N, C-alpha and C positions, 0 to 999 in steps of 0.2 A: 770634260771635267772629270768624268769617271771612266775607268777602264771597262771594256766590255765584260759582262758577267752573265752566266746562265742562271744564277740564283738571284732572288730579290735582294735589294740592299737595305739592310737594317743596321743602323749605327746607334750608339748609345753614349750618353755622358754619365759619369758616375755621380753618386749622391754628393752634394756639397760643392760641385763644380758650378761656377757662375755660368749658367746655361747660355744666355745671350752672348756673353763674351766667348764661350767655347764655340758657338755656332759661327761667329765671325772668324775666330782663329782657324777653324777647320776650313772655311772658305779660303782664307789667305794661304794656308798650306797647299791647297790644291790649285790655286790660281796664281802662284808666285811667278810663274813664267808665262802666263796667259796674257793676251792683249787686253787693254783697258776695257774694250767693249764687252769682254766676256762677263764682267760683273753685271752689266745691264741686261744680259740675256737670262739671268737666273730668276726664276719665280720661286719666292719663298712664302710658303703658307704657314701661318701661325694661328693660335687659338685665342689670344687675349690682346686687347688694346694696350695693356701695360707692357707686354713683351714687344709690341710694335714700337712703342715710344722708346723703350730701352735700346732696341736695335738701332733705331735712327739716331739716338744720342751717341752710341758707340761709333756709328759710321761718321757722324759729324765731328767726332774727336780726331779724325784723320788716321792715316794720311789721305790726301785727296784721291778720290776714286769715284767711279760711277756707282749709283745706288741700285741694288737689285729691286725687282718688282716685289714689294712686300704686300701680301694680301691676307685678309682674314679667311678662315675656313668657311665662313658663311657667305663669302663674296666670290663665287666661282663663275658668275655669268660671263666675265671677260675671257675666260679660258675656253668657252664653248662657242664654236662658230654657229651662225644662224640666229634665228629669233629666240630670245630667252623665254622661259616659261612665264605664264602670267604672274604678276606680282601677288604676294600674299596679302590678305586683308589685315587690318589692324587686329592685334591679339585681343584687344578689348571687344571687338565685334564678335569673335567666336565665344568669348566668355559670356557676353550678354545673350547670345542665342542659346547657349547652354543653360544660363540662369533661368530663362523662360521655360525650357524643358524640365529642369530640375524642380522649379517651383510647381509645375503641374504634377510632377511625380509625387512631391510632398503632399500636395492637396489630395491626391488620390490615395496615398499611403502615408498618413501622418506619423506612423511609428518609425519611418525612416530617419527623420531628423527634424529639428526645429526649422520653421520657415525662415528665420533670420540667418540661417547658415547656408542659404541657397548659393550665395556667391562662392563661399568656401568649397562647397560640394562641386559647383561648376568648375572651379579652379582645379580641384583635384582630378575631375573628369577630363579637363583639357590637358592636364599634365599626362594623364594616362594615354590619351590619344597621341600626344607628341611622342611618347615612348613607343607606342605601337607602330607609328609611322616610321620612327627612327630605327626600329628593330625589324621592320618588315612583317609585322604581325597584323593580320587582317581581322575584321569582325567575324569572318567565317571561321577563323582559327579559334576565336573566343567561343563561338557558338558550338563548336565541336567538342569543347571541354566536357568531361564527364563530371557532372555535379550531383550524381545520384546519392553519393555518400556525404554530401555537404548539406548545410542548412538551407532553408528556403530563401534566405537573404541573398545567397550567392547566385542562385538561379534567377532571382528577380534582378539582381545587378547585371547578370549576363544578358538578359533580354533587353534591359534598358540601354546597355552599351550598344547593342545592335541598332536600336531605334535611333539613338543619338548619332551614331556613325552614319546611318542612312540619311539623316537630316543634314549632316555636314556635307555629305557627298553630293547633295543637290547643287551645291555651289562649286562645281568642278572648275569653273572659270577663275576661281580664287582659292587655290589650294592652301592648306595650312603651311606655315614655315617649315616644319619638319618634313611634311610630305613633299614640298617643293624641293627642299635640300636633297632628299633621297633621290627624287626623280632626276635632279640635276647631276648628282654624282653618278647615277647609273648611265645617263646619256654621255657624260664626260668619259667614264671608263670605257664605254663602247666605242666612242670616237677615238680615244687614245689607242685602243687595241687595233683599230683599223689604220689609224694615222698617228703613230707615236711621235711626239714632239722631239725635235733634235736638240732643243735647248734644255738645260737642267731644270727640273721641277723638284723642290725639296719641301717636305712637310716636317715642321720642327715644333716640339713642345707638347704634342698631344700624346695621351696615353692610350687612345683608342678605346675609351670606355663605352662609347655609343656605337651601335651597329652601323649607322651611316658613315661615321668617321672611319671605322675599320674598313669599310668598302673602299673609301677614298685612299686610305693608307695602303691597302693591297694593290690598288691600281697604280699608285705612284711608285711603290717599291719595285714593281715589275717593269717600269719604263726603262728604255735603254739609258737615259740620263736622269733617272729618278732615284730618290733616296728618302728614307724616313729616319729622323733623328729622335731618339727616345730620351726623355728627361729622367734622371734618377734611376738609371739601370744598375742593378746589383750584379757586378761582375764577380763578386765573391761567392755567389750561390753555387754550390756543387751540383753536378749534373743529376745525381740521384734524387736530390731535393726537387729539382725542376720536374723530374719524371713523376714523383709521387704527389705533386701538387695539382695534377690535371683534373681532378674531380670537381665539377662545378658546385656540387652541393657542399663541399668542405673547403675548397680553396678560394672562394670568392673574397673572403675578408683578408687575404694576404696582399701586401703592397705590390708584389710583382706579378700577380695573377693575370692582369690585363696584358702584360708583355708576353706571357706564355700563350695566352689565347691568340694574340696577334701573330706570333711566330708560327703557331700550328696552322693558322689560317693560310699562311704562306708556304706550308709544307716545309718548315724550317725547325731547327732546334734553337732554343734561346742561347745555346753555347756558341752559335754562329754569329751572334751580334758582336760587332767589333767597335772599339772606341772611335768616336768621330774626330777627336783632336787629341793633342798631347797634353791638354790641361789635366793636372792632377788634383785630386780632392784635398782639402785642407788637412784632413787626417784620415789616411787609409786605415789606420788602426781602429779608429772609431767606427768607420763604415763596416769593418769586419765584426766588431763587437755588436753593433746594432743589427746587422744581418743575421747573426746567430741568435740574438735575442728574439727576433721576429719570425723565426722559422715556423712554418705552419704546424698546427697542433699534432698531427700524426707523427711528426719526426722530431719532437722536442727532446727525445732521448739522445739526439745528436749533441746536446749540451755536454753530456759526459764524454762523448767521443771527441768532439772538436773544441770543447772549452779549454783543455790544457794547451792547445796550440796558440791561444791568445796571450802571448808573452809580453805584450806591450800595453798593459792596462793603464799604467800611469800616463803614457802618452795619449791614449784614447780618451781619458777623462780629464786631462789637465785643464782644458778650457771649457769644462762643463760645470755649471753651477746649479745646484738643486735647492729650490726655495719651497719649503712647506710651511705656509703661513697659517696662523690660527683662524683668520677670517678673510673673506674676499677683500675687505678694505685694506687689511695689512698687506695682502698680496699686491693690490693695486699700487699702494704707496711705495713698496719696495721696487716694483717695476718702474714706476715713475722716476724714482731716484737714480736708477741705473740708466734710464734714457736721458735724464738730465746730464749725467756725467758724459754720456756719449756725445751729446750736443756740445758740451764744453771742450771735449778733446778732438772733435771732428770725426768721430766714428759714424759710419752709416749704420743705423740700427733699425730693426724691424720687429714689431710685436705681432705675433701670429696667433690667433685664437678664434674659434667660432663663437665665443661667449661675448655677445654684444654688450651685455650689461657690464662686464669687466672692462671692456675697452672704454666705455663711457666713464667709468670710475678712474681709469688711468688718465684719460683726457682731462678730467676735472682736477686730478692731482697735479698734472703738468701745468695747469693754468696758473698755479701760484708762482711759477717761474716764467710766466709769459711764453710758454712753449706750446705751440699748436701743432700736433702731429698731422702728417698727411695720411688721412684715413681713407682707404680705398673704398669703403662702404659708404662713407659720408653720414649724413643724418637722414633718418626716415622722414619722408615728406610729411607724414601725418603729424610729426612732432615739431615741424618747422612752424614759424608764425603763420604763413598762409594756410598750411595744412590744418592747424588747430582752428583757425578762423572759419575755414570752410566746413569743418565738422560741427562747430558750434552753430553756425547759421543753418545747417541742414537739420540740426536737432530742434530748432525753433519751429519748423513746420511739422515736426513729429508729435510734439506734446504741448500741453497748455503751458504758456510762459510763466515761470515763477521768478521771484525776486533774485534768486541766485543766478539763474541763467541770464536774466537781464543785465545784472551788474557784470557778469563774466564777459558779455559781449561789449558793453560800454567801456570797460577797462582795457579791452584788448588793444595792443599798440597799433594795429592796423585800422581800428575804428576811427572815423572822422580824421583820417590822415590826408584828406584833400584840402586842408586849410582850417585854421581856427581851432586846432586841437587843444591849445592851452585852456581856452574858455570851456571847451567840452569837458576836459578833465576836472576843472573846478566845479562845473555844474554836476558832474557825476558824483563828486565827493559830497556835495550838499544834498543831492538826491539820496545817496546811500544813508547818510546820517538821518534824514527825515524818515526814510523807510524803516530804519532800525527803531526809530522813536515811535512812529505811528503804527507800524505793523502793516505791511501790504504784501501778503504771501503770493498773490497772483495779480501782478500789475495789469491795469487796463487803462484806457485813455482818461477816464474820469478820475481814477485814483492817482495817476501820474500828475494830472493837472492840479489836483488838490495838494499833493506833496510838494510840487514846485512852488505853489502859492505860499505855503507855510515855511518853506525851506529858507528863504531869504527875506528878511523883513523889509529891507530898503531896496527891493529889486525894481528895475525899470521896465520889467515885463519881458526881458530877454530870456530869462530862464523858463518862463511859461511857454514862450515860443519854441524854445529848445525842447521842452518836454512834449510839446505837440508834435515836433519832428520825430522824437523817439517813438511816441505812440503810433504815429503814422507809418514809421519804417518797420518797427519790430512787432508791435502788438497785433493781435488778431490775425496771425499768419498761419495758425494751425489749420491743417486740412485733414478731414476725416475720410474723404472719398479716395478711391483708387483712380489714378491718372496715368496717362502714357508717360514713359520715361522722358520724352522730349519736353513735355510740359513741366515736369519736376526740375529738369536742368535749367529751363528758362526761368522758372520762379526762383530757384536757388541762386543763380547768377545775378538776377535783378536785385534780390535781397542783399547779397554779399557786396555788390558794387555800390548800391545806395548807402549801405551802412559804412562802407569804407570811405566813400566820397565825403560824407558829412552833410551838415545842414546847408551851408552855402559854399560849395567847393570853389576854390580859386586855383587849383592845380590838380594834376592827376593824383589819385590816391596811390599809396605804396603797396596795394594788394598784389599787383602783378609785376612789381619791380624786383630787382636783384635776381640772383640765380634761383632762389627758392620760389619767388613769385613767378618767374618765367616757367619753371617746371610745373608749378600748380596750374598756370594758364594753359600749358600744353596738355596736361592731363584732362582738364575740364573741356578744352576744345575737342580732344579725342572723344570724350564722353558725349559731347553735344553732336559731333559728326556721326556717331554710331548709335545714337539714342533710338533711332527707328527700329533697331533690332532687339530692343529691350522689353517691349510689351508693357502692359499695365502693372502698376504696383502701388502699394500704400506708402504713406510718408515714412513709416518705420522701415519698410523695405528699402526705400531710397536712401535713407540715412545710413543704414547698414551697408548698402552698396557703395556709397561714397567713401565711407570709412575703410572698407576693404580695398578699394582701388587705390586710395592714398597710401595705405599701408604697404602696398607692393612696390612703391616708388621710393627712390632716394635722391638726395641732392647733396652736392659737395662743391666746394670752391678750391680748385687745385692751385690757385695763385697765392692764397694766403698762408698755407701751412709751412712749417719748418722743412726745408728740403732734405734733411738727413735723418729725420725721425718719422718712421712710417708705421702705420697700422694696416696689416694685410689680413685678408681672409686666407683660408688654407690653400686656395687655388693659386694665389700669388706666390706661394712658397716655391713654385717651380721657376719663377723668374730669378730668384736669389739676388746676388750682387750686394748683400749686406754683410758688414763686418761682424755685427752682433745680431743674433736672432734669439728672441725670447718666445718660447713656446709656453703659453699661459693657459690656465683653466684646465689643466691635465687631470680632470676627474671623470670617472665613468659617468656617462649620461650627458657630458658636455663635449668631451673629445675622446673617443668618437661620440657623435650624437646618435641617439637610438633611432632606428628606422621609423619613419613616420607611418602611422596606421593608414592602411589603404581601405577606404570604404567600399571599393568596387571588387577587387580580386584578392584572394588570400595567397599565401606563399606557394602552396601546391599548384594552384591554378596558374600562377605566374610562371612557375617552372615548366609546367606542361605546355603552356602557350609559347614559350621561348622568350618571355620578357625578362627584364633584369630582376635579379633577386634582391631582397632588402640588404643582404650582406655586401652588395657591390659598393654602396656608399661608405660602408665601414672600410672596405679595402682601399677606396680612393683616399679616405682620410689617413689610413695607415701609410699610404705612399707619400702623402704630403708630409706626414710626420717624419718618415725615413729620410726624405730629402732635406727637411729643415734642420734636423738634428745634426746634420753633417756640416753645418756652417763653421766658419773659423772659430767663433766663440758662441756658445749656446747657454741659454738659461732655460731650465725646466721648472715651471712654477705651478703650484696648486694651493688650494686652501683646504685645511683639514676639516673645517666645518663650513656649511653654508649658513643661510639665515636661520634655518630651523632644524637642521639635522647634521649628523656626521657624514662626511663624504667618503667615497671609495676611490682610490687612485685609479687613473687610467690604466687599462690593461697593458699598454706598452711600457709605462713606467714600472708596473708590477713585474713584467717580464725582465726588464733591464735590471731592476733591483734584485730579483731572485737569481738571475744569472751571476751577477757580480758577487752576491752573498755566498754563492756556492763555490766560487773560485778562491778558496782560502789560501792555497799554496802559492797563488799568483798575486796575492794582495788585493783581491777583489773587494772584500769588506772594507779595507782601508781606503780604497779609491772611492767607494760609495760614501764613506764617512767624510772624506775630504770634500766631496761635492756638497754634502749637507753643511759642513762647516763654513764653506764660502757663502752659502745661502744664509746661514744664521748670522753672519757678519752684517749682511745687508738688512736683515730683519731687525737687528738691534738698532741700526741707524734709522730705519723707518719708524721704529717705536719712539725714538727721540724726536724725530721730526713731527710725528703725529701727536706727541704728548701735549696736552693742553698746558698753557702756562700756569704756574702755581697761583691759585686765587684763594685768598683768605675767605673762609666760610663766613657768611653773614651771621650776626648775632640776632637773637630774638628781639625785634624792634619794639621800642616803647617811646616814641618821639614826644618831646615836650615843647610844643610850639609856644611862642609868646602869648601871654594871657590875652592881649588885645586881639589876637588872631583866632582865639578859640570860640566855638559856637555859643550863642546865647539864645538860640531858638531851636526847639526840638519838637518832633511829633511824638505822640504817645508810644507808637510802635518802635521808635528809635531808642527808647529807654532800655528795652530788652537787648538791642544791639550794643548799647553802651556798656551793659553789664557783661555780655558774653564775648563781644569782640570790639573793644574800644577803638582799635586801629581802623576799622571800617568807618567810624564816625570821623576820625582824623582825616582819612582820605576823602570823604565826601564833603565835609564842611571846611576843613582847613586847606586842603589841596584842590578842592572843587572838582573832583573827579567823579565821573559816573560810568558805571559799567555799560558797555554797548549791548543792546539786545541782539539776539541772533538775526541774521539777515533774512533767513527763511524761518519764520517763527513756527514753533511747534505747539501742540496742545499740552502745555505744561501745567503744573500745579497752580501757578498764579492765575492763569486764565480760568481754570476750573473753579477756583475760589470766587473770582469775579462773577462768573455765570451763576454759580450757586447762590450768591448773595442777591443777584438780580431776581432770580426765580423766587426766593423766599420773600423778598420785599413785595413783589407784585402779588404773590399769593396771600400774604397777610393783609395787605391793603384791600384786596378784593373780598376777603372773608369778613372784614369788619362790616362792610355795607351789605354783604350778601352771605349770611351764615350758611346758607344751603350749599355754597361752594367749598365748604370745609370738608372735602372728600379727596380720597387718594387719586381717583381718576381725574379730577379737576386739576390736582397738583401735577400729575404726569402730563396732561395736555399742555399746561403752561410750560413745563420744562421742555417738552418737545418743540413748542413754538420758539422759545428763546434759544435753544440749542441750534435749531435750523437757521435762525437768523444770525447768530453770532459765531458759530463754530463751523468753518468751511471744510473740516476734515471728517468724512463719513465714518471712518472707523472710530475716531474719538467720540463722535456724537453717539454712536451706538453703545460704546462702552460706558460713557458717563450717564447716559439715560438708564442703562441697566443698573448701574450702581445707585442712581437716585431712586430707581424703582424699589430696591431692597430696603430703603429707609422711608419710603413714602408713607406707608401706613403708620409707622411710629411717629413721623412728623405730624401727621394729621391728628392722631390721638393726643399727643402731648401739646399740640397747639391749642386744642380745645381747652385743656386744663389751664394753659397760660392765659388765654383770653377770659377765662372765668374768674381769674384772680385780679387782672388789671387790663386796662385798655391800651393797645399800641398807640403811641402818640407821636414820637419822632422816629424818623428813619435816617438812613445814611446821608441822604441829600440835605436833610435839615438839622440833624443832630451834630452840629459843629460847635466845639467848645474851645475856649482860649483862657488859660490860667497864667497870670503873671506872678512871679515870685520876686518881689521888690528887693528883698535882702541880698539877693545875688544877681539881680538884673537879668533874669532869664524868663523866657516865655515858653509855655508848654501848650501845644495845640493838639486837638484830638477830634476824631470823627467816630461816633458810636454807630454800631450797626443798627441798634434799635433800643428805644427807651419807652417803657410802658409806665403808666401812672395808675395807682390803685385808687380806691374810693377815698382814702385819707389824704391823697396827694403825694404819697411816697413814690419814689421812683424804683423801677426794676430794670436793670440793664441786661441786655443779651448780646452775645457775640457768636456768629456762626463760624464753624470750623468744618472743612471738608475732610480733614484728617482727624487724628485722635485729639481730643481736648487735653490741655495741660492739666496735670494732677494738682492737687492742693499744694504739695511740697514744691512743685515747679513754679506755681504762682507766687508762693512766699518768697522764693529766692531769685527767680529769673523773669518769668512771664507775668509781669505786673500790670498788663494792659487794662483788665477790667477793674482791678483795685485802684489804679490811677484815675480811670474814668469815674469811678464812684466818688473818689475824693473831689474831683473837679465838679461833679454835680452838687455836692454838699457845699462847695466853695462858691457856687453860683457862676461857674465858668460857662454854662450854656445859657445864653441870653433869653431864649424863648421859655426856659424853665424857671430861671432864678434859683436862689439857694433853696434846697429842699432835702429832706432826709432820703437816704437810700435804703430801701427795704431788703433788696437782694441783688445779686449779680450772678449771671450764669453763662457758661459756654455751652452752646448747643452743637454737638457733633452730628453732622448730617451725612457722614460717609457711609461706607458699606456696613459698618457696625455702629449704628446710631447710639448716641449716649449723651447725657447731660452731666456737666460737672460744675458745681457751685463754687463761686469765689469765696475764699475764707475771710469774709468781712469781720467776723468776730475775732479772729487771730490777728488780722491786719486791718484795724479800723482806719478810716480816712485820715484822722489827725496824725496817726503814726506814719501813714504813707507819705503825707506832706513832709513830715520831719525827715523821713528817709530820702525823699527827693532832694530836699535842701542839702542834706549831707552828701549825697552822691554827686549832684551837680556842682556843689560848692567845692568838693575835693578836686574836680577837674579844672578849677580856676586857680589852683596853686601852681606856682612856677615849676616845681620839680615833679609834678604828677604827670606820668607818661600814659599815652594811649597804647596799651599793650595789645599785641596781635594775638588773636585766638585765645583770649583769657580763660573762658569757661564755656566752651562749646558743648552742645549736647552729645555730639560724637566727634572724636578726633579726626575721623576720616571725612567729615563733612567738608565739602569744598566751599570756599568763600570767594567773593568777587575780587578781593585785593590780595589774594595769596601770592600771586606772582610779584606784585609790588613789594610785599613784605619778605620775598625770597624764602617763603616757606618751603621746606625740604632741605635747605642748607642748615636749618636748625630744627629742633624737635620741641614738642609742647612741654617736655620735661625740663627744657633749658630755662634758666632764669631770664626774666626780661632785662633788657639793656636800655635804661633811660638815657636819652640824649637831648640835652637842652638846646633848642634851636633859637637862633636870633634873627 
C-alpha cells in the first residue's frame, strides 16, 4: 500500500476536511488497483466510537468492498501474539480503595478537606495515577521532586501519593487500565520492531496528546506499512513559527503543539507532514485567517507582516455568523431557531460547546418544535428518573425523615410502579392535604396512621393499610452507625426496590427498565460487586458516594433523536461531516474551560516530573476550535452577560476580532461587521419568538358576588380582614378557598402566638389557686415545659424561651396587679360568644383570650399579643377585636356571663418589649361599635359593593394569601378598584 520509506510516515488532513470521508478517500486512492482482499488486510486504529460508526456508515454507502479491521486504540490485545495482560479491574474498585485511603488521611489531617469530599479527592487522585501511568512517571519520580521551597501541603501530598501508589501496586495481577495500556503498547512496539507486520497498520484521528498514545503513534509511523493520519493539521503554518513554538512552557496552549511534539519525537519536522488525500477544506482562506489569528503569543507580531497577505477576507468570513446575545437564554433561542431551519432544509447541523447548561437550554427550546437533538453526552444519570430516585432513597438513611422528603419519594414517578399506582397517587394527595392541615414535620408510623384516618371520612380502611405500608417501607430507616459498604448497598437496594414495587405489586416495577434504568442497574451492580473494597462508612458518606458515582455516568437513547441535528462535545469536532457547525458559549471560562485545580501537585511539580501541564487542555480545546471553525458554514455565539455578571469573550474570538479590526485596508472591520449583522438578524427573530403574547394587565379587583352568595357569619378577627383586605373575605367565604399550609411547617409567628397563649392560660389558672406560683421562675419552668412538648425545633425553642425570659418579670409584676383588681373567670376554651344582628341577618362569633370579673360584676377583657399591641388609633380604625368583644359582652353574647358592663379592655404585649395597651372604650363605646358593625356588614350586602383587594393594609409590601389570585403586581395599590358585578 505504501512505498518503502526511510522516514516515518506522517500524514495530515487540513482543518474543515470531513476527516472520516478523507480517510476513506485516501485509502481508495492508494488501493484503486489493489486486489479486493487488500482492504481486509488493513488495520485501522481510531480513538472514538463515533468515528468508528461514521466510518462504517461510509463503507456501507458503497461501492461494495471488504471492510478493514477497525479497532479502538484501547483494544490492542488482538494485535499482540501470546497471552494478553491480566484484565484491568473495575474503575470503581480503584476509586473505592482510594476513597478508603483518602478518608483515613482526612481523619488524620482534617485540614486537608471535608470528609464528604472523599470520593472527589479519590477521583482526582485516580486521575493523577492514570496520567502518571500514561506518561511513564513513577512514584519515585514524584518522590525525587524538590519541595523545599514549597508549602507543607505539597510535601504531604507527595508522601501520600507514594503510599497510595504502593497500595495499588500490591494488586499487580490487576493493573490499572492506563498501566495496562502502556504495558501493552510497549510490548506491541517491541514485537513490531522484531517482527514488523507486512499488512498496513494505520492510526487515524488522534492528536497524540497522551504519552502512551504517542508511543503507539511512533511505533506505527516507523512500520514498513504503517502510517499516522493527523486530524486538523495546519499546513499554512510557516516553518519559523513551528521552530519558535517548541518551548513546552509557552507553546502548550497552541492548537498545533501536539503535532510539533509528535514530529520531534520521530526526528521529523512538521513541514514533512504531507496531505493524506486530495480532499480540500471548505474554505482555505478561512483556514489561513484562523491560523494567523491563533499564532502563539511570542510571534503575534507576524500579524503586521503576514496580515496584508490575507487578500480574501470576504471569502474567508462569508459563511461565518457572529451572534452576541444579551443573555444565555437569547443565545439558546437563536441557536435553536437556526437548528430548526437546518432540520427543515435537510442540513446536517452540529452544536459544539462544553457548556452543558447551554445545551440543555437549546434542547428545551427545540422541544417547542418537537425536535430532539442527538446529544453525544446524553443526560447525566443523576438527573434521570432512576438516578434521582436512588439519590432520594439514599438520603432517607442519612437523616431523619421529614414531610418534604416523604412526599418527594411518594410522588416520584417510579414509586409504586409495580401496580396500583393510580390509587397510590390518590392516597398521596389526601395524605399531603392532611399533613398540611395538621402539621406533621417528622412523619412516623403513629402520625401517618392518624393522618390517614382523618384524611378520608368514608374510607374502607384501605388508606390506613396503605399508610402502614408507607411507614413500614420508608419510616425509621435512618442509621446512625458506621456500616460496611456492602451492607449500605444491600439496604439501599432493598429500600429502593420495595418502594418502587409498591404495596401489592402485580408486575415488575419500572425502576430498572428503559435505558436509564438499565444504566442505573449496571452502576449499582458494579457498586455491589466492588463493595468489599470500600470499607466502613456512615450514612452521610454513603449518600455522598452514591451521588458522586451517579454524577459520573450518563445515559442516552441514540434511536430517538433527530438524525441530522447533533449536539457534540469538543472531541466530536474531529469527526466533522456537518454542513453547519455552531460553536456556542464562546466566553472565557467556558471555552476554553479553566484548568481544574489539582489538590496533589502544583504546576512546577508537574513540569519537573514530566506530567502534563494545565495548558495542555487549553491547547486541545484550541485545536478543537480550529477544526470546527473551518466547517462549510459556521456560527460563533456567546452571551454578553451571564446570570449575574458581564462575560469576557473567548480568547480565540478576541484574537479573530482584533486581527480583522486591524486589517482596515483589506476590509477586515467590514467583514467583522457583516458577521455581526448576520447574527443580529437571528437575534431579532429570536426576540420575536421569545416575546410573550400581549396580555392586558389585570385591574385592581373588587368583585361583587350575588347577595345570596355573600357571607352571613364572621369571626371577630375577620372584621379586621374585612376592613383591611376585603378580597380575602371574598376568596375565603364566597370562593371557599383556603391557603395551604407549608408542607414542612416552620416555627412561625402563628405557632409562637398559640404557644404563648397556652403558657399564659396555664400560668394564670395555676396562680389563682396557688398565689405562691406567681413568680418569674415558675413562669419560665412552665414555658420550658410547653415549648419542649409543642415545639420540635431546638433553635426556635431556645430563641422563644429567651424572648419569653425578657418579659417574664414584667408579666409576673403586672399579673399581680391585674388579679388584685378582678378575678380571672373565663379563658379561651370557655370564653366563646355569639352575637346575632337580626336587622342584617348576620352572626358574629368570637373567642376571648381571657375575661376577668371584678367585685361589682363588671368584666375586664384581655388579649395577649406576642408582637407589639395595636395603638389606640389602630384600634379605632382597623383592629377592633377588643372593642367588638366588649360590645358582645354588654349585649350578652357570652352565655356563661350574660349581659354585664365592661369596665376595661386591654392588650397585653408579652414579646421582647412587654407593654400593655388599653382599648379606647370611652372613644368607641359598645353601642357605637354595634352601629359601626351594622353599617360595615350591611354595606357588603349591597349589590354594587365590591370586595376590594388590599384596601388598607398596614404595609404595602405585606404579603397576603390571595395576592396571586388577585394578580397583584399587575396593578398597584394606587390604582382605583374595579368593581365587577358577578352573577
